[in-house]
C-alpha positions as CSV (number, residue, x, y, z in Angstrom):
1,M,17.7,-28.3,38.3
2,L,17.3,-31.5,40.4
3,P,15.1,-31.2,43.5
4,L,15.9,-33.5,46.4
5,G,13.6,-34.5,49.3
6,S,12.7,-37.3,51.5
7,T,9.5,-39.1,52.3
8,E,9.4,-39.2,56.0
9,Q,7.2,-38.4,59.1
10,H,6.5,-34.6,59.5
11,A,4.2,-34.8,62.5
12,Y,0.9,-33.3,61.4
13,L,2.2,-32.3,57.9
14,S,2.6,-34.4,54.7
15,L,4.9,-37.2,54.5
16,A,6.1,-35.6,51.3
17,T,6.9,-32.2,52.8
18,D,10.5,-32.2,52.0
19,V,9.8,-33.4,48.4
20,V,7.0,-30.8,47.9
21,L,9.1,-27.9,49.3
22,A,12.1,-28.6,47.2
23,E,10.3,-29.1,43.9
24,R,8.1,-26.0,44.4
25,V,11.0,-23.7,45.3
26,A,12.9,-24.9,42.4
27,V,9.9,-24.5,39.9
28,E,9.0,-21.1,41.2
29,A,12.7,-19.9,41.1
30,A,13.4,-21.4,37.6
31,E,10.1,-20.5,35.8
32,P,11.0,-16.8,34.9
33,L,14.5,-17.9,33.7
34,G,13.2,-20.8,31.5
35,V,15.3,-23.3,33.3
36,P,14.1,-26.9,33.3
37,V,13.4,-28.6,36.6
38,L,13.6,-32.4,36.7
39,P,11.0,-34.4,38.8
40,P,12.3,-34.5,42.4
41,L,14.1,-37.5,44.0
42,A,11.5,-38.3,46.6
43,Y,13.6,-40.6,48.8
44,G,16.5,-39.6,50.9
45,V,18.7,-40.6,54.0
46,T,16.4,-40.7,57.0
47,P,17.3,-43.9,59.1
48,Y,16.4,-42.2,62.4
49,F,12.8,-42.1,61.4
50,G,12.7,-45.8,60.8
51,A,10.2,-46.4,63.5
52,Y,7.7,-44.2,61.9
53,P,5.5,-45.8,59.2
54,G,5.9,-44.3,55.8
55,S,9.5,-43.1,56.3
56,P,11.7,-45.3,54.0
57,S,15.4,-44.6,53.9
58,L,18.4,-45.1,51.7
59,T,21.8,-45.7,53.0
60,R,24.4,-42.9,52.7
61,A,26.4,-45.0,50.2
62,T,23.4,-45.8,48.1
63,Y,22.3,-42.2,48.1
64,V,25.6,-40.9,46.9
65,T,25.8,-43.6,44.2
66,V,22.4,-42.6,42.9
67,L,23.2,-38.9,42.8
68,R,26.6,-39.6,41.1
69,E,24.9,-41.7,38.5
70,L,22.1,-39.2,37.8
71,V,24.7,-36.4,37.5
72,A,26.9,-38.4,35.2
73,S,23.9,-39.3,33.0
74,L,22.9,-35.8,32.7
75,H,26.5,-34.8,31.8
76,A,26.5,-37.4,29.1
77,Q,23.4,-35.9,27.6
78,G,25.0,-32.6,27.3
79,F,24.0,-30.8,30.5
80,R,26.9,-28.8,31.8
81,R,25.2,-26.6,34.6
82,L,23.1,-28.5,37.2
83,L,21.9,-27.2,40.5
84,V,20.7,-29.6,43.1
85,V,18.0,-27.9,45.3
86,N,17.9,-29.9,48.5
87,G,14.9,-29.9,50.9
88,H,16.0,-32.5,53.5
89,G,18.8,-32.1,56.1
90,G,19.7,-35.7,56.0
91,N,20.8,-35.4,52.4
92,S,23.1,-32.5,52.9
93,F,26.2,-34.6,53.7
94,A,26.2,-35.6,49.9
95,A,27.1,-32.0,49.0
96,E,30.7,-32.8,49.6
97,Q,30.7,-36.2,47.9
98,V,29.0,-35.4,44.6
99,D,30.6,-33.1,42.0
100,V,27.5,-30.8,41.6
101,E,26.3,-27.3,42.6
102,W,24.3,-27.7,45.9
103,H,21.7,-25.5,47.4
104,D,19.9,-26.3,50.7
105,W,17.2,-23.9,50.0
106,W,15.8,-23.4,53.6
107,R,19.2,-22.5,55.1
108,A,20.6,-20.4,52.4
109,P,21.9,-17.3,54.2
110,R,19.1,-14.7,53.6
111,T,16.4,-17.3,53.8
112,W,17.7,-18.6,57.1
113,E,18.0,-15.0,58.4
114,A,14.3,-14.5,57.5
115,V,13.4,-17.8,59.3
116,R,15.3,-16.7,62.4
117,A,13.8,-13.2,62.3
118,L,10.3,-14.8,62.5
119,D,11.0,-17.4,65.3
120,P,14.4,-18.9,66.3
121,A,12.6,-21.9,67.7
122,G,11.5,-24.2,64.8
123,T,12.9,-26.9,62.8
124,H,11.7,-30.2,61.6
125,A,7.9,-30.7,61.4
126,S,7.3,-27.3,63.1
127,W,6.0,-24.0,61.7
128,L,9.0,-23.8,59.5
129,E,7.7,-26.5,57.1
130,N,4.0,-25.6,57.6
131,F,2.8,-24.0,54.3
132,P,-0.6,-24.3,52.7
133,W,0.8,-26.8,50.3
134,T,2.4,-29.2,52.9
135,R,-0.7,-29.4,55.1
136,V,-2.9,-32.5,55.3
137,P,-6.7,-31.6,54.9
138,G,-8.7,-32.0,58.0
139,V,-5.7,-32.4,60.4
140,E,-5.8,-30.2,63.4
141,L,-2.6,-28.9,64.8
142,P,-1.8,-28.5,68.4
143,A,-2.5,-24.9,69.5
144,S,0.5,-24.7,72.0
145,P,4.1,-24.9,71.0
146,K,6.1,-28.0,71.8
147,A,9.2,-27.9,74.0
148,E,12.3,-28.2,71.9
149,I,13.8,-31.7,71.9
150,G,17.5,-31.9,72.6
151,P,20.0,-34.3,71.1
152,L,18.3,-37.4,69.8
153,P,19.5,-41.0,70.3
154,D,20.7,-43.1,67.3
155,E,18.2,-46.0,67.5
156,P,14.8,-45.3,65.6
157,A,12.5,-46.6,68.3
158,A,14.3,-44.4,70.8
159,V,13.9,-41.5,68.4
160,R,10.1,-42.1,68.2
161,E,9.9,-42.4,72.0
162,A,11.8,-39.1,72.4
163,L,9.9,-37.1,69.6
164,G,6.4,-38.5,70.1
165,D,4.4,-36.7,67.4
166,G,7.6,-36.3,65.3
167,S,8.1,-32.6,65.7
168,Y,11.5,-31.4,67.1
169,G,9.7,-28.6,68.9
170,G,8.5,-25.0,68.5
171,A,5.2,-23.6,67.3
172,Y,3.4,-25.9,64.9
173,A,2.2,-22.9,62.8
174,R,2.6,-19.2,62.0
175,A,0.4,-16.9,60.1
176,D,0.2,-17.5,56.3
177,G,1.4,-13.9,55.7
178,D,4.6,-14.7,57.7
179,M,5.1,-17.9,55.9
180,L,4.6,-16.5,52.4
181,A,7.0,-13.6,53.0
182,M,9.7,-16.1,54.1
183,W,8.9,-18.3,51.1
184,A,9.3,-15.3,48.7
185,V,12.9,-14.9,50.1
186,G,13.6,-18.6,49.6
187,V,12.4,-18.4,45.9
188,A,14.4,-15.3,45.3
189,E,17.6,-16.6,46.8
190,T,17.2,-19.8,44.9
191,R,16.7,-17.9,41.6
192,E,19.8,-15.9,42.3
193,R,21.7,-19.2,42.8
194,I,20.5,-20.2,39.4
195,E,21.6,-17.0,37.9
196,T,25.1,-17.3,39.1
197,L,25.5,-20.9,38.3
198,G,28.6,-21.4,36.1
199,R,29.9,-17.9,36.3
């Protein structure tokens, strides 16, 4: 398994949120099956956050080239079944351009259903990504939900002006019990994806 993420602003959460979530869901899903998990690819396609410090981005062409070369290298070493576990929406375009099984863990059907059942308002840098392992110690979250932000402009400085703290809107947190229950669905669905790989 190859986890993919992105190092980018996540409002009050870790810059590594997408990396942490992709790796953790892959490891937890794979462990009972004895499937190896590669270290995550920590950089992705996130040019829209270019005005937020600590949000480096690759171009789409570079990203596709990197993934193709990694997959080809693994195939040359004898690996025939490879599952990419992606944790960043900006990387998802590559699913159609790289010959590999692809799994956007947070929006797999049952996981996304569990997310929407908890709260239909929530996306980037909101409660949806706020787990004990993505929080920054000592950082206090706003108590009130943020109004959801509509379509964003293309220019990074304008994106930062529109988003402010970086969240796309919704509540900043939910009860840990809710989050862990949703996480369990994501892990189980990812494990099922592993089990059906290559069938």
